[in-house]
C-alpha positions in Angstrom: 0.0 0.0 -0.4 1.0 3.6 -1.1 1.3 6.6 1.3 1.9 10.3 0.5 4.0 11.5 3.4 2.4 15.0 4.5 3.7 17.5 7.0 0.8 18.1 9.7 0.1 21.7 9.0 -1.2 24.6 11.7 -4.4 24.9 10.6 -4.9 20.9 11.0 -3.9 20.8 14.5 -5.9 23.6 15.3 -8.9 21.9 14.3 -7.6 18.9 16.0 -7.4 21.1 19.1 -11.0 22.3 18.7 -12.7 18.8 18.6 -11.0 18.2 21.8 -12.3 21.2 23.3 -15.8 19.8 22.6 -15.1 16.6 24.5 -16.6 16.2 27.9 -15.1 12.8 29.2 -15.4 10.5 32.7 -12.6 9.2 34.6 -13.1 6.4 36.9 -10.4 4.9 38.5 -7.4 5.2 41.0 -6.6 8.3 41.7 -3.7 9.5 43.7 -0.8 12.2 45.1 2.1 12.0 43.1 4.5 13.3 46.2 8.0 14.6 45.5 11.4 15.0 47.5 13.8 16.8 45.6 17.4 16.8 46.8 21.0 16.3 46.6 23.4 13.4 47.6 26.8 13.9 48.9 27.0 11.1 51.5 26.6 8.0 52.1 25.0 6.5 55.6 27.1 5.0 58.1 24.5 3.0 59.1 23.7 1.2 55.8 25.3 1.5 52.2 22.6 3.5 51.1 22.9 7.4 49.9 21.8 10.4 52.1 19.4 12.9 50.4 19.6 16.7 51.8 16.0 17.5 51.1 15.8 21.2 49.2 12.5 20.8 48.0 9.1 19.3 48.4 6.4 19.1 45.7 2.9 17.5 45.5 1.2 16.7 42.4 -1.9 14.6 41.1 -1.3 11.8 39.8 -3.2 8.1 38.2 -6.3 8.9 37.3 -6.1 12.7 38.3 -3.5 13.1 36.3 -5.6 11.5 33.3 -7.8 14.5 34.0 -5.0 16.7 34.0 -4.1 15.7 30.3 -7.6 16.0 29.1 -7.9 19.6 30.9 -4.2 20.6 29.2 -5.8 19.3 26.0 -8.8 21.8 26.3 -11.8 19.0 27.4 -13.8 18.9 30.3 -12.8 15.4 32.6 -15.2 14.7 35.3 -13.2 12.4 37.3 -14.8 9.5 39.8 -12.5 8.4 42.2 -12.0 7.4 46.2 -9.6 8.9 49.2 -9.2 8.2 52.3 -10.4 10.4 55.3 -6.8 11.9 56.1 -4.6 14.5 55.5 -3.3 13.5 52.0 -6.8 12.9 50.7 -7.8 16.7 52.0 -4.4 17.3 50.2 -5.9 15.5 47.2 -8.9 17.7 47.3 -7.0 21.1 47.8 -4.7 20.0 44.5 -7.9 19.2 42.2 -9.3 22.5 43.1 -5.9 24.4 42.7 -6.3 22.6 39.2 -9.7 23.8 38.6 -11.0 19.9 38.4 -14.1 19.1 40.1 -14.3 17.3 43.0 -17.8 16.1 43.1 -17.2 12.7 41.9 -14.5 12.5 44.8 -15.6 10.1 47.3 -14.6 9.6 51.2 -13.7 6.0 52.6 -13.0 6.2 55.9 -12.1 2.5 56.0 -8.9 3.4 53.3 -5.8 5.7 53.1 -5.4 7.8 50.2 -3.0 6.3 47.9 0.6 8.2 48.1 3.3 7.8 45.8 6.4 9.3 47.0 9.3 9.9 45.1 12.7 11.0 46.4 14.7 12.3 43.7 18.5 13.7 43.3 20.3 14.7 40.5 17.5 14.1 38.0 17.6 10.8 39.1 15.2 8.6 40.7 16.6 7.2 44.3 13.6 5.5 45.5 9.9 5.6 45.4 7.7 5.0 48.7 4.2 4.0 48.3 1.4 4.1 50.8 -2.1 2.7 49.7 -4.9 0.2 50.1 -5.7 -1.7 47.3 -8.5 -3.8 47.9 -11.7 -3.4 46.2 -14.0 -1.0 47.8 -16.9 -2.3 49.2 -20.4 -2.8 47.5 -22.4 0.2 49.2 -19.3 2.4 48.1 -19.5 1.2 44.6 -23.4 1.7 44.5 -22.7 5.8 45.2 -20.4 5.9 42.3 -22.5 4.0 40.3 -25.7 6.0 40.8 -23.5 9.1 41.0 -21.7 8.3 37.3 -25.5 7.0 36.5 -26.8 10.4 37.1 -23.9 12.2 35.1 -25.0 10.0 32.2 -28.4 11.4 32.3 -27.7 15.1 33.0 -24.8 15.5 30.5 -23.7 15.2 27.2 -20.6 12.4 27.5 -18.3 11.5 24.4 -16.1 9.0 26.4 -15.9 7.5 29.4 -11.9 6.5 30.8 -11.4 3.5 32.8 -7.8 4.2 34.8 -7.3 1.1 36.8 -3.9 0.9 38.6 -5.0 -1.8 40.9 -5.8 0.1 43.6 -9.4 -1.4 44.2 -11.8 1.6 42.8 -12.6 -0.2 39.3 -14.4 -3.2 40.3 -15.4 -5.7 37.9 -19.1 -5.5 38.6 -18.7 -1.4 38.7 -17.1 -1.6 34.9 -19.8 -3.9 33.9 -22.7 -2.2 35.1 -21.3 1.4 33.5 -20.2 -0.3 30.1 -23.9 -1.1 30.0 -24.7 2.3 30.0 -22.2 3.2 27.8 -22.9 0.3 25.2 -26.5 1.1 23.9 -26.0 5.4 24.6 -23.2 5.1 21.9 -20.5 6.3 24.3 -16.8 5.0 23.1 -15.1 3.7 26.4 -11.7 3.3 26.9 -9.5 1.3 29.3 -6.2 1.5 30.6 -5.6 -2.0 32.7 -3.8 -4.1 35.4 -3.1 -7.4 36.1 -5.8 -8.3 38.0 -9.0 -7.1 36.0 -7.2 -7.6 33.0 -9.5 -10.3 31.7 -12.7 -8.4 32.9 -12.6 -5.8 30.2 -14.7 -7.0 26.8 -16.6 -5.0 24.4 -14.4 -1.7 24.4 -13.6 1.1 22.0 -10.1 1.1 23.3 -7.8 -0.9 25.4 -4.5 0.6 26.3 -1.9 -1.7 28.1 1.4 -1.1 28.1 3.6 -4.2 27.0 4.4 -5.5 30.5 0.7 -5.6 31.7 -0.4 -6.7 28.3 2.1 -9.9 28.7 1.3 -10.6 32.1 -2.2 -9.9 32.0 -2.1 -12.8 29.4 0.3 -14.8 31.1 2.9 -15.2 28.2 6.7 -14.6 27.6 7.5 -12.6 24.8 10.8 -10.4 23.7 9.7 -6.7 23.6 11.1 -6.5 20.5 9.1 -9.3 18.3 6.9 -6.8 16.7 5.1 -9.5 14.8 4.2 -12.1 17.1 3.1 -9.4 19.4 0.9 -8.6 16.5 -0.6 -11.7 16.1 -1.2 -12.6 19.6 -3.2 -8.6 19.9 -5.2 -9.3 16.9 -6.5 -12.6 18.7 -6.9 -11.3 21.9 -8.6 -8.3 20.0 -10.8 -11.1 18.4 -11.7 -12.8 21.8 -12.2 -9.7 23.5 -14.5 -7.9 20.8 -12.5 -4.3 21.1 -12.3 -1.7 18.4 -8.7 -1.0 18.8 -5.9 -2.4 20.7 -2.7 0.1 21.9 -0.1 -1.5 22.9 2.8 1.3 24.3 6.3 -0.2 24.2 8.1 2.5 25.9 11.1 3.3 24.1 10.4 1.0 20.9 6.9 3.1 20.7 3.4 2.2 20.4 1.2 -0.5 18.5 -2.7 0.1 17.5 -4.8 -2.5 15.5 -8.0 -2.2 14.8 -10.4 -4.4 12.9 -8.7 -2.8 9.3 -5.3 -2.1 9.9 -2.2 -2.4 12.0 -0.1 0.2 12.9 3.2 0.1 14.3 5.2 3.7 15.4 8.6 3.7 16.6 9.5 5.9 19.8 11.0 9.3 18.4 14.7 9.8 19.8 14.1 12.1 22.6 15.8 12.9 25.9 14.3 10.3 28.4 14.3 12.0 31.8 11.2 10.3 33.5 8.7 7.9 31.8 6.5 8.0 34.7 2.8 9.3 33.7 3.7 8.9 30.2 0.9 6.2 30.0 -1.6 8.5 31.3 -0.7 11.2 28.8 -1.0 8.2 26.0 -4.3 7.4 27.2 -6.0 10.8 27.3 -4.8 11.7 23.8 -5.9 8.2 22.3 -9.2 8.9 24.2 -9.7 12.1 22.8 -8.9 11.2 19.6 -11.1 7.9 19.7 -13.9 10.5 20.8 -13.6 13.0 17.8 -13.0 10.0 15.5 -9.8 11.0 14.2 -8.0 8.6 12.0 -6.7 5.5 13.8 -3.2 6.3 11.8 -3.4 9.6 13.3 -4.2 8.3 17.1 -1.3 6.0 17.6 1.4 9.1 16.0 -0.2 11.8 18.3 -0.2 9.3 21.1 3.3 8.4 20.2 4.8 12.2 20.2 2.7 12.9 23.4 4.1 9.9 25.3 7.9 11.1 24.1 7.0 14.7 25.0 6.6 13.8 28.9 9.0 11.8 29.4 11.5 14.8 28.9 10.2 16.1 32.1 11.0 14.7 35.4 8.6 13.7 37.6 4.6 13.1 36.7 3.4 16.3 34.9 0.4 16.8 31.7 1.3 17.3 28.5 1.2 20.8 27.2 -0.2 21.7 24.4 1.6 24.7 22.5 4.8 22.2 22.7 2.3 19.7 21.4 1.4 21.7 18.3 4.8 22.6 17.9 6.1 19.5 17.9 3.4 18.1 15.6 3.7 21.4 13.5 7.4 19.5 12.2 6.3 16.0 11.7 6.1 14.2 9.0 3.5 11.2 9.0 2.0 8.7 6.2 -1.6 9.5 5.5 
């Protein structure tokens, strides 16, 4: 098949962003606080062979499903987040971060029996020294699940929703029955559904429009051993799984090797662009956000893969979890050649 090579022009980019601005997305999943301790290391502890980090700066950011919401917002869309936090100081910190970023907290539920998920990263010289996770991982109870479902149902009845995004970090907010009940509302309404899965619920997800695991999640979810660079085998296995599960798109991110997208018509593999990689954390959230907006906007699958690939690479140039910068993305797209 022959493709013409085109440069994306400014008008096309603006038209795409105009489409994104009309989209309202429900985001369901595990939200968290990403906490950072920035410091310097100039000595080793006398107590153990570990570095001593002299903390110079502390910072808190929104992570997980809340970072997906931030990415959607940064691209002009309207995100409505449904998640669970604990009745603790970290939960109050999370709500303040939501309010500071002008994100609605209406869908944030408090469970006094859980702690708010916090990932604390210790960073020195641009490198991660350690990460400490505080979290609850058991599934939310049936009463809370019902409260969340009813709130989502009311939102679907009262607002025009273009896409529902499940952000599964395996912390227990997305139960199998919550997914199935929301999916049962979305399908007859013609609302696109996107999923970023983890191992525990991997096999639960079916009949979705976009299924976006990374390579590790995909191989672990299927219980297979596969070399990451074996794209031909990956294509066969992904295509088979897509058919079994009735996915419209299966989109596998391959970190330094790029992205792979399969739909019913064609398969697309985009190698990663060569960039300075400072930190890969948060890149999956960005890719999911872009791909979901492309899905809801009816963007061509090849453009979806290309845009997601570029955006994911851009956020890897920053240390820590950060949302995509729309202006930088537009500039990067303006100098990108792609097949149409």
